[in-house]
N, C-alpha and C positions, 0 to 999 in steps of 0.2 A: 661120401656119396649121399645125395639125399632121398629120403625115403619117399615114395610115392603113394599118395592117398587117395583112395578110391570115393569119388563123387558121392554125398549123401543120396539116399535113396528117396523118389520122390512116391507121393501115392495120391490117393482122389478120397475126398468127402463129399458131401452134399450140404449146401447150406440151407436150412430151412429159415426164411428169414420174415419176418412182420412186416408187411408192406400197406402203409395206411395213406392216400392222399393227402390228408388234411385233417384237423383235430374233430371236424364235422361229420366226416364220411369213417364209413366201417373199414375197418382192415381186416385182412386175412394174412395167413401164411402162404409162402410161394417157393418151390424146392428149385434149388440151383445146382446142378453138379459143377465140381472142380475137379479137373486133374491138374497132373505136373504141380504139386503142391511142394513146396519144400519146407522141409521140417525146421528151418532157420526163418520162415517168413514169421513177422508178427500178424496178428490176425487182423488190424487195420489194414497191412500191406495186400492181404489176400482179397480183403474187400474192395481194395482200389485196381486190384486184378479183373475182379469180376466186374467191376463198372465200368472196366475198359472194354469189355469183352460184351456188356451191355448197351453200350453208346455206338460200338461198331453194328451192332444187330439192328440198330434203331430203338431201342428200348428204353425208359426210363431208369436212369441209376439209383443205386439204393440210398438214400438220404442217410448220413452218419454223421455225428458231430467230432471233431477232433480238433487240438492244436497242438500242443507241443511235443506229443507221441514221447514225452517222458516221463510220464507219470506224476507229473506236476499241475497240469492246469483243471485236470477233473473234470474235461467237457468229452470223456469217448465213453460215457456211460451206457452200458448196455448189459442185457442180461444174456449169459451164454449158458445153455442146458441148465435153467433154472437157477444160475448162481449170478449174481451182481457181478461184475467184470469179469466172470469166467472162473476155471477150476483152480487157478493158482491162488497162493496166499499172499497177502502182502503185496500185491500189485494192481496196476487199473488194466482197463481193457487193452490201452496200446503197448502196454508189457507183456501181454499174453502171446505166446509163440505156437506155431501149428505142432510143435513136438510133444504140446499136450495132448494131441489128438494122435487117432489111430486111421489106417488104412480102412475105408469104408463107412468111417463116422458120419452119421447122420448128426448134423451139428444147429442146435436151436437156437437163433438170435432173436432178440425182442428188446423194445424198451424198457425202461424202468418203468414199472405199474404203481401209480399212486394219484390218489383224487387232485392231490396238491401240484402233480407234474404232467399238466395234459399234453397230448403226443402233437408236435406240431407236423412231423411227417415222419413215416418211416420211423426210423429209430432214434429221432430226436425228438427230446420232450421240452417243455419249458418249465424253467427250475428259476425262474424270477421271485418265487415264493421264498427261496434262500436269502436273498438279496434282501427282500424285505424284513427277514429276521435281523440280517445283518445290520441294516440300516435304523432297527429301531434300537440299538444300542450297543453294537460290538465297535467300538471304538473309544478312544478317553478325546478329552477335551482339552488341548493345550494351546498358547501361545505358538504361533509358528512365528519361525525366526529368534525364537530366544530359548532355545532347548537347553537345558542345562546339561554338565557335562557327563558323559556316559558312565563315569565311575563314582560320581557324587551321590548316589543312593546305593548304599549296599544290599544286595539281594542275597539270603542264602541260597547255596547251590541246590538243595533239595529243591525249593520254588523254582529256581531257574530251568531246572530239569523237566520238572513237571510241566510248567509255560509251555516251554520248547515240543515236549509231546503233545502237548494239545494244540500248540499253533500249526503241527502239521496237516491238520484237515484242511484238505484241497474243494472240500464243498461239492463233491460227486454227486451223493445222494443214494449211495450205495446203502447206508444205512437204513433210508426211508424203505427202498426198493425190496431191501431184504425181511424187513418187518411186517408181521401179519396184519399189523395196526396201521403202519406208513407211519411209523412215529419219527419224529425228528430229534429226538432227546439227546442222540450221540452228537448230532451236529450243533445243535445249540449249547449241549455240556462240554464240547471243547471250545467253543467260541466266548463263552461265560468264563472258564477256567484259566483259559492262556493270559486274558485281561484281570481277572478276581486275584492272580497268583502274583501280580507284580505290583509294586508299591505305585506305580503311576494309575493303576486302575480303581485303585482303593475310593476316591471321593465318588464314584458314579455307579459303585460298586453294587449297593442294594438298586437304585433304578433301573441300571442296564439287565439284570436278571428279573426281575417284574414286567420291562417291556419285552424282553425278549422270548419269555416263555406266553405271554398275554398274545403277540404277534403268531407264534406259532400255532397256537389255538384258533385265532381267529382265521388261519390261511388253511384250515382244513387238516391237520395232521393228526393222526390218532394218539391214542394215550401209550405209555411205556409199561409193559408187562414183565419188564425183567428176563427174557429169554435168551437175551444177548446174542442174538442173529445177528446184531446190527456191527458189534465188536468183531465177529466172525468173518466177515467179508470186507471190513474197510481196509482200503488198499493202504493206509498208513498205519495200521494195525493200532489204533484210538481204542485205549482200554474203555470197557463200559464203566470203570470206576469212578470216572470223571462226570457219570449220572448221578452216582451219590454225592459228588460234591455239589453239583446244580440243586441237587434236590434241598441239600442244608442252605445252600446260600439263598434260595428260593424262599424256606420255612423262615430263615432269619430274617430277610427283608420282609416278609407279610407281617410278620408279627411286628415289627418296628414299623411299617406303615400303620398298621390299624391300632396300637397302642400307641402312637406316636403323641408325646404331653403337648398341649395347646400351649398358644404365648404367653395366657393370663396364668399358666397353672400355679399355685402356690400365693396368688395375690388374694386378700383380702384375709389373711389366716388371722388367728389371735394373735394379740401383740405381748 
């Protein structure tokens, strides 16, 4: 005999959503009561349902970014009740489920707040600043079509594991949104470290870290004050230890560049 399971109890919440028509216009919070919320709904599914209701009423749907809905792309970035990506740990907004909330909750939803992340519309922010940092040095220069065998260069397992940990960064910007200084150090540290730990990343290691940090500073991100809000909200739980690695690489590269010997060094010495 098959046991019968009672349906999961539906509940009601109020979404207090930031509405802003464009970058240059002022924004405001608007309340939207939502009933018949299933605990198995993802947060983005609830926004989909709300947008369907708004469309039927002839109102402007809420703009929010999303793509994979699997915690991979990093585009679903918004702040829920004051925390980037919501109440969970190690998950993105798209992986936040309504069972994290209770009957009658008022859920405040707003975009990531940072000078370097201007609001495009509602919950959508412009994060091209991350692309510019990546373009400044987050790559290795290789001859395409002539890749060496993958096993030809031995890599210590500890370095490989660390590189993989850093490479998990999805560039969502939660670290910036959580930091009171809007620092991008965890993002930059992850991108610098995952290449700097690999043999293929060594030839450009010094130039990479100097270029990426310089670009980060020029784009208006703040300084790191080591309070670790960044790693606390990272959906991939990337450790703030990578920031210390970044600082060491940066100082080393700066010293090498500052005290780099000239090509004529030693010439004209006594015979």
